[in-house]
C-alpha positions as CSV (number, residue, x, y, z in Angstrom):
1,M,0.0,0.0,0.0
2,R,2.9,2.4,0.7
3,D,3.9,2.6,-3.0
4,E,0.3,3.4,-4.0
5,Q,0.1,6.1,-1.3
6,E,3.4,7.7,-2.5
7,H,2.2,7.6,-6.1
8,N,-1.1,9.4,-5.1
9,E,0.8,12.0,-3.1
10,F,3.0,12.9,-6.1
11,C,-0.1,12.9,-8.4
12,D,-1.6,15.5,-6.0
13,L,1.6,17.6,-6.3
14,T,1.4,17.4,-10.1
15,N,-2.2,18.5,-10.1
16,L,-1.4,21.4,-7.7
17,L,1.4,22.6,-10.0
18,T,-0.7,22.3,-13.1
19,N,-3.9,23.9,-11.9
20,V,-2.8,26.7,-9.6
21,E,-3.9,30.1,-11.0
22,L,-1.2,32.7,-11.4
23,D,-1.2,36.2,-12.8
24,D,2.6,35.8,-13.2
25,K,3.0,32.8,-15.6
26,A,6.8,33.1,-15.3
27,S,6.5,32.2,-11.6
28,K,4.8,28.9,-12.4
29,N,7.4,28.1,-15.1
30,R,10.3,28.9,-12.7
31,T,8.9,26.6,-10.0
32,Y,8.3,23.8,-12.5
33,N,11.8,24.1,-13.8
34,R,13.3,24.1,-10.3
35,L,11.4,21.0,-9.3
36,K,12.4,19.3,-12.6
37,F,16.0,20.2,-12.1
38,K,16.0,18.7,-8.6
39,I,14.3,15.5,-9.7
40,E,16.6,15.0,-12.7
41,A,19.7,15.6,-10.5
42,G,18.5,13.2,-7.9
43,A,18.0,15.7,-5.1
44,I,14.3,14.8,-4.8
45,K,13.6,11.1,-5.2
46,P,11.7,8.3,-3.4
47,D,13.5,6.8,-0.4
48,F,12.4,3.2,-0.2
49,T,14.6,2.6,2.9
50,K,12.6,5.0,5.1
51,K,9.0,4.6,5.8
52,D,6.6,7.3,4.6
53,G,9.4,9.6,3.5
54,I,11.4,10.9,0.6
55,T,15.0,12.1,0.6
56,L,15.6,15.8,0.0
57,K,19.2,17.1,0.4
58,N,19.9,14.0,2.6
59,K,17.0,15.1,4.9
60,K,13.8,13.1,5.6
61,W,10.8,15.0,4.3
62,K,7.3,13.7,4.0
63,S,5.6,14.1,0.6
64,V,3.0,16.5,2.0
65,T,5.8,18.9,2.8
66,V,7.0,19.0,-0.7
67,S,3.4,19.6,-1.9
68,A,2.9,22.4,0.6
69,I,6.2,24.1,-0.4
70,A,5.3,23.9,-4.1
71,V,2.0,25.8,-3.3
72,I,4.0,28.5,-1.5
73,C,6.5,28.8,-4.4
74,L,3.7,29.2,-6.9
75,T,1.2,31.5,-5.1
76,G,3.3,33.6,-2.8
77,A,0.3,33.8,-0.5
78,F,-2.2,31.6,1.3
79,S,-6.0,31.2,1.0
80,T,-8.3,31.0,4.0
81,T,-8.6,27.2,3.9
82,S,-7.8,25.1,6.9
83,F,-4.7,23.9,5.0
84,A,-3.4,27.5,4.7
85,Q,-4.2,28.3,8.3
86,G,-2.4,25.2,9.5
87,M,0.7,26.2,7.5
88,L,0.6,29.7,8.8
89,E,0.5,28.5,12.4
90,S,3.8,26.6,11.9
91,I,5.8,29.5,10.5
92,L,8.9,30.2,12.5
93,A,10.5,33.0,10.4
94,R,10.4,34.8,7.1
95,F,13.5,36.1,5.3
96,Q,13.2,38.5,2.3
97,V,16.1,38.4,-0.2
98,G,15.3,40.7,-3.1
99,N,12.2,39.3,-4.9
100,L,12.5,35.9,-3.0
101,Q,10.9,35.1,0.3
102,I,12.3,32.2,2.4
103,V,9.8,30.7,4.9
104,Q,11.0,28.5,7.8
105,Y,8.5,26.2,9.4
106,D,8.7,24.5,12.8
107,K,7.0,21.2,11.7
108,E,5.6,19.4,8.8
109,P,1.8,19.9,8.0
110,S,-0.6,17.3,9.5
111,S,-2.3,14.7,7.4
112,S,-5.5,16.7,7.5
113,A,-3.6,19.5,5.7
114,N,-2.6,17.0,3.1
115,N,-6.2,16.0,2.6
116,S,-7.2,19.6,2.2
117,A,-4.5,20.1,-0.4
118,S,-5.7,17.0,-2.3
119,E,-9.2,18.4,-2.5
120,Q,-7.9,21.5,-4.3
121,A,-6.3,19.4,-7.1
122,T,-8.8,19.2,-9.9
123,G,-9.1,19.9,-13.6
124,D,-6.8,19.4,-16.6
125,T,-3.5,17.6,-15.8
126,S,-1.6,18.4,-19.0
127,R,2.1,19.0,-18.3
128,V,3.8,22.4,-18.6
129,E,5.8,22.8,-21.7
130,L,9.4,23.9,-21.2
131,Q,10.6,26.8,-23.3
132,P,13.3,26.3,-26.0
133,R,16.9,26.7,-24.9
134,P,19.0,28.1,-27.7
135,E,22.7,28.8,-27.2
136,L,23.0,32.4,-25.9
137,T,25.9,34.4,-24.4
138,V,25.3,36.3,-21.2
139,Q,25.4,39.6,-23.1
140,E,22.8,38.2,-25.6
141,A,20.5,37.3,-22.8
142,R,20.9,40.8,-21.3
143,S,20.0,42.2,-24.7
144,V,16.9,40.0,-25.1
145,L,15.6,40.7,-21.5
146,G,16.5,44.4,-21.6
147,L,18.2,43.8,-18.2
148,N,21.9,44.4,-17.7
149,F,22.0,41.8,-14.9
150,P,25.2,41.0,-13.0
151,A,26.8,37.6,-13.9
152,P,29.7,35.6,-12.5
153,T,33.1,36.2,-14.0
154,W,35.0,33.6,-11.9
155,L,34.0,30.1,-11.0
156,A,37.2,28.2,-10.3
157,D,37.7,25.3,-12.8
158,Y,34.2,25.4,-14.2
159,Q,33.5,26.4,-17.8
160,Y,30.7,28.5,-19.2
161,V,28.0,26.4,-20.9
162,N,24.9,28.6,-21.8
163,T,22.5,31.3,-20.6
164,V,18.8,30.4,-20.6
165,I,16.0,33.0,-20.4
166,H,13.0,32.3,-18.1
167,G,10.0,34.5,-18.6
168,T,10.8,38.3,-18.8
169,N,12.9,38.8,-15.7
170,M,15.1,35.8,-15.1
171,A,18.3,34.4,-16.6
172,E,19.9,31.1,-15.8
173,V,23.7,31.1,-16.3
174,Q,25.1,27.6,-16.6
175,F,28.6,26.3,-15.9
176,A,30.1,22.7,-16.0
177,Q,33.1,20.8,-15.0
178,G,32.8,17.4,-16.5
179,E,29.5,16.0,-15.3
180,K,29.3,18.5,-12.4
181,M,27.0,21.5,-12.8
182,V,26.8,24.9,-11.2
183,N,23.9,27.2,-12.1
184,F,22.9,30.7,-11.2
185,L,19.3,31.9,-11.4
186,I,19.4,35.7,-11.6
187,S,16.1,37.7,-11.4
188,K,14.6,41.0,-10.7
189,G,10.9,41.9,-10.0
190,G,8.0,39.5,-9.6
191,E,7.5,37.3,-6.5
192,N,9.2,34.1,-5.6
193,G,9.6,31.9,-2.6
194,I,10.9,28.7,-1.0
195,G,10.0,26.9,2.2
196,T,11.9,24.7,4.6
197,T,11.7,23.0,8.0
198,D,15.5,23.1,8.3
199,E,17.4,26.0,9.8
200,V,17.9,29.0,7.5
201,K,21.6,30.0,7.8
202,K,22.7,33.6,7.3
203,E,26.3,34.8,6.9
204,V,28.0,38.0,5.8
205,I,30.7,37.3,3.2
206,H,32.8,40.2,2.1
207,G,30.0,42.6,3.1
208,T,27.2,40.7,1.4
209,T,24.5,39.0,3.4
210,V,24.2,35.4,2.2
211,Y,21.4,33.0,3.0
212,F,21.6,29.2,2.9
213,A,18.2,27.3,2.6
214,N,17.4,23.9,1.1
215,G,20.9,23.7,-0.3
216,I,20.5,26.9,-2.2
217,V,22.9,29.9,-1.7
218,I,21.0,33.2,-2.1
219,W,22.0,36.8,-2.0
220,E,21.3,40.2,-3.6
221,N,23.6,41.9,-6.1
222,Q,22.8,45.4,-7.5
223,G,19.0,44.9,-7.1
224,F,19.0,41.4,-8.5
225,T,18.3,38.2,-6.6
226,V,21.0,35.5,-7.2
227,E,20.3,31.8,-6.4
228,L,23.3,29.4,-6.6
229,Y,22.7,25.7,-7.3
230,A,25.7,23.3,-7.2
231,Q,26.6,19.7,-6.8
232,E,29.5,20.4,-4.5
233,D,30.1,22.6,-1.5
234,F,32.0,25.9,-1.9
235,D,33.8,27.1,1.2
236,T,33.6,30.7,2.4
237,T,36.7,31.8,0.5
238,A,35.4,30.4,-2.8
239,L,31.9,31.9,-2.2
240,G,33.5,35.3,-1.5
241,K,35.4,35.2,-4.8
242,I,32.3,34.1,-6.7
243,I,30.2,36.9,-5.1
244,E,32.9,39.5,-5.8
245,G,33.2,38.3,-9.3
246,F,29.6,39.2,-10.2
247,K,29.7,42.1,-12.7
248,V,27.3,43.9,-15.0
249,G,28.1,44.1,-18.7
250,T,28.4,47.0,-21.1
251,P,24.9,48.4,-21.7
252,P,23.7,46.6,-24.9
253,T,23.4,48.7,-28.0
254,Q,20.3,48.7,-30.1
255,T,22.1,46.7,-32.8
256,E,23.1,44.1,-30.2
257,I,19.5,44.0,-28.9
258,N,18.1,43.4,-32.5
259,Q,20.7,40.8,-33.3
260,A,20.1,38.9,-30.0
261,K,16.3,38.9,-30.5
262,E,16.7,37.7,-34.0
263,K,19.1,34.9,-32.9
264,L,16.6,33.8,-30.2
265,K,13.8,33.8,-32.8
266,N,15.7,31.6,-35.3
267,A,17.7,29.4,-32.9
268,T,17.2,25.7,-32.8
269,P,16.2,24.5,-29.3
270,T,18.9,22.6,-27.5
271,E,19.0,20.2,-24.6
272,A,19.3,22.1,-21.4
273,A,21.9,21.2,-18.8
274,G,19.7,21.6,-15.7
275,P,20.9,23.2,-12.5
276,A,22.5,20.9,-10.0
277,P,20.7,21.4,-6.7
278,A,23.0,19.7,-4.2
279,P,24.1,22.0,-1.4
280,A,26.7,24.7,-2.1
281,S,27.2,25.8,1.5
282,S,30.0,27.6,3.2
283,K,32.2,25.7,5.6
């Protein structure tokens, strides 16, 4: 029976992600992509050695917690249902980092909250289509978005792979070293959020306040929110060099903007190298 229960719980999560109503469609796409990246990289997967749980960042989380966090990521707000009220009562702290809110909970929702969430999952269950991922340079992504966002200029032995545009206000800058990936989600405007029952760590590195939550390293740079996903830990020295290495580019010219948009329009979609969501914490 346990396998069937787990299957149903993940179906509930799929329905929630598919049917939630959002004014900001980009928020839904970002959340879908984040969960997809984590699942593909193995950070979220069934743990058949622990009863009624799944493994997330080597921590034991119940499926209902993942469902609840997905709702928070997508909506940024709660309804007046008993499910929402139960979640609100368990909030320990909130942390605002640019356009992203981190919510820390003291416990996982009760089974009754899970039932309430399941009741909300109705309607069409067609999957969200991922956008094409053409090969773009950082400067070309800046030109297409109309945002001169800061981007990393140093990342140890990692090599630049691609820059992917999400919606109208986010860029994903991808690096690789062999099979290991490091990815940066850089955004401005809109609303976003993550939730956790683990401790949210905060540290000042070279004058920048850095947050560590769910294995994601988060900070602000020149009005932009930066989220770092990696498959290996970076120590404080390396993180400091990465943060200090973030630079804006030369403001794109109109010619560059036109050329980048034309390239995006005509480019053949490529396979995306998804972010690697294993912890990248300081030591």
